[in-house]
N, C-alpha and C positions, 0 to 999 in steps of 0.2 A: 645372381650378380657376383656374389662372393666366390663362387666356384670359378667363374670366368677370370676374376681378378687373381685368384690363386694360380690358375693355369698359366696366365701370362707371366706372372712372377716366377713360376717354376721353369718355364721355357727360357726366360731371359737370365735366370740365375740358377740354371740347372747344376752348375758346378758346386755351388754352396749347398743346395738341397741334397744332392747325392752324397757329398762328403759328410753331411750331418746324418744322413740315413745309414751310411756305413759305420759311423762312430756309434750310433745307437743300436742298430740291429745286426751289424756284422754281415755274415754270409747271406742273409735274407735279401740283400741287395740284388743278388743274381736272379732271384725269383721275380722281384719287382721289374728289373730290366727286361727279362724275358717276356713278362706280361705286356709291358709298354710297346716293345717292338712288335710282338705278335698282333696286338690290337690295332696299332697304327697301320700295319700293312695288311691285316686280315679282316678288318671290319670297315666296310665302305662308308659308314657314317662317322668314322673317327679319324679324319685326315689331319686334324689339328694337333695331334700329339707330337712331341718332339722326336725327331729321328736322327738327322745328321749331328745336331748339337749334342744329343745324348751320347752318341757313339764317340764323338770327339772327346767329351769330358770323361767317358769311361777309359779311353786310352790314356788321358792325363793322370787319372787316379791310379791306373796300373803302373805308370812310370814312377810314381812315388811310393809304390808298395802297398797301397790300400786295397788293391784288387789283383787277381791273377789274370795276366794277359791271355795265356792259352785257354783258360776256362771261359773267360769273357768272350773271346773270339768264337769258340766252339758253340756256346749256348746261344749267343745272339745271331749267329749264322743260321742255326737250326730254327730259331724263332722267326727270322725273316723268311725262310723257305716255307715253313708251315703256315705263316700268315698269308703269304701270296697264294698258296694252294687253297686255303680256306676261302679267300676272296674270289679266286677263279671259280671255285665250286658254287659259290653264291651267284655269280654271274651266269653260269651255265644253267642254274636252276630257274632263274627269272627270265633269261633269254631276251628275245626281242620286245617283250612287254615293257622293258625298262625305257624304251624310247617314248613311251606314252606317259611316263611319270612327270609330274610337275615339280617345280622348286618347292621345297618345304624345309622345316627345321631339321628333318631327318635325312634329307637327300639334297645334295648340292648339285643342281642341274647344270649350272655353268661349268663346274669342275668336271662333271661327267662329259659334257660336250667337248671341252678342251682336251681331255684325255682321249676321247674317241677320235678327234681330229689328229692328234699326235700319233695315235695308233695307225690310222689310215695312211698317214704319210710315211711312217718308218717301218711298219710291219712288225715282225717278231722281235727285231732288235730293240723295239720300244720297251720290252720287259726289262732289259738290262739298263737302258738309258734312263728309264723312269725312276730307278732307284735313287738317283741323285737330284730329283725334283720333288719338293714338298707338294702334297696333294696328288700329283701325278702318280707317285708310287702306291698310293692307296687306291686310285681309280683304274689304273691301267690293267692290273690283273683281273679286276671285275669286268672291264671292257673286253679283255681277251676271252673271258668265259662267255659273255654275251655274244661275241663274234664266233663262238664255237671253235676256237683254235684247239687242235688235238691236245689231249693232256700230256702225251709224251713230249711233244714239241714245246709246250708251255713249261713243263718241268725242267727241260734242259736249259732254257733261257732263265728260268727262275733260279736254279742252283748257281749258274754262272753269275747272274746279277747280284744275288745275295752275298756270295763269296767276295766279289770285288767290292761291293758297297760296304759291308761290315768290316772286312779286312782293311780296305783303303782308308776309310774315315777313322777307324779306331787306331790304326797305326800312325796316322797323321797326328792324332791327339797324343799318342804315346811319345812321338818325336818332338812335337812343337807346343803341346798344350801347356807346358810349365814355363815357357819363355815369358819373362816379366811383361813384355809389351802385349803378348797375346792374352795373358790373364787380365791385364788392365782393360783391354778393349774387347773382351769376350762378348759382351752384350751387343756391340756394334757388329762383330763378326757374325753373330747369330742372326741379327736383322738382315745383314747382307745375304746370308745363306738362304733366307726365306724370300726376300724381295727380288733379288736378281734372277734366280731360276723361275720365279713366278712370272716376271715380266717376259722372259724368253718364251715361256709356254703360251702366254696371252698373245704375243706377237705371232708365234707359230700357228696358233689356232685361228687368228684373224686372217693370216695369209691363206691357210687351208680353206677357210670359208669363202674367201674371195675367188680362189681358184675353182672351187666347186660351183659357185654361182656363175662364173664365167663359162664353165663347161656346160652348165644347164641351159644357158641362153644361146 
């Protein structure tokens, strides 16, 4: 319970926690950030780690000189690419057996089904689009592996998606993260970044299921 409480506090106040980490451990923050982005995108059972908010805050810290923008962009882009490649490989390994897995504390069946529906609807471009949707960006590369998308095609979408996601969100933080109104309402912005994309995914998955059910009948 304490771990969950800390995780929620870390996500909602990631700016404070990262600033304190930089002040205490200096350059080790890059290793921490690399690990978080890699695990969030590369381990299918860890979709709850911060992604967008983390990148946004990193950009804001770079803007005030606490971190290097070029180094952060390079390292986190590599982490995002390697994370998706790892997740894709896990999906290729388990293959169609995944469709028989039940909901458990280690596997979010609903999130997997939503990611699969999203993938079925949008195809390869899903790899890029999913970067901007919490939970989806963790499950979509896994789904692509299960669906046996060729590695070369997946890698192309992966690199493009990672570059746009890390670059776009980090630079947004760099440009706007230190505006007083944004700093005062960062927790609300983070909740919005989680809830709004989540609702869009749920609605999309519901429509895809209705369409599939209609086609079956």
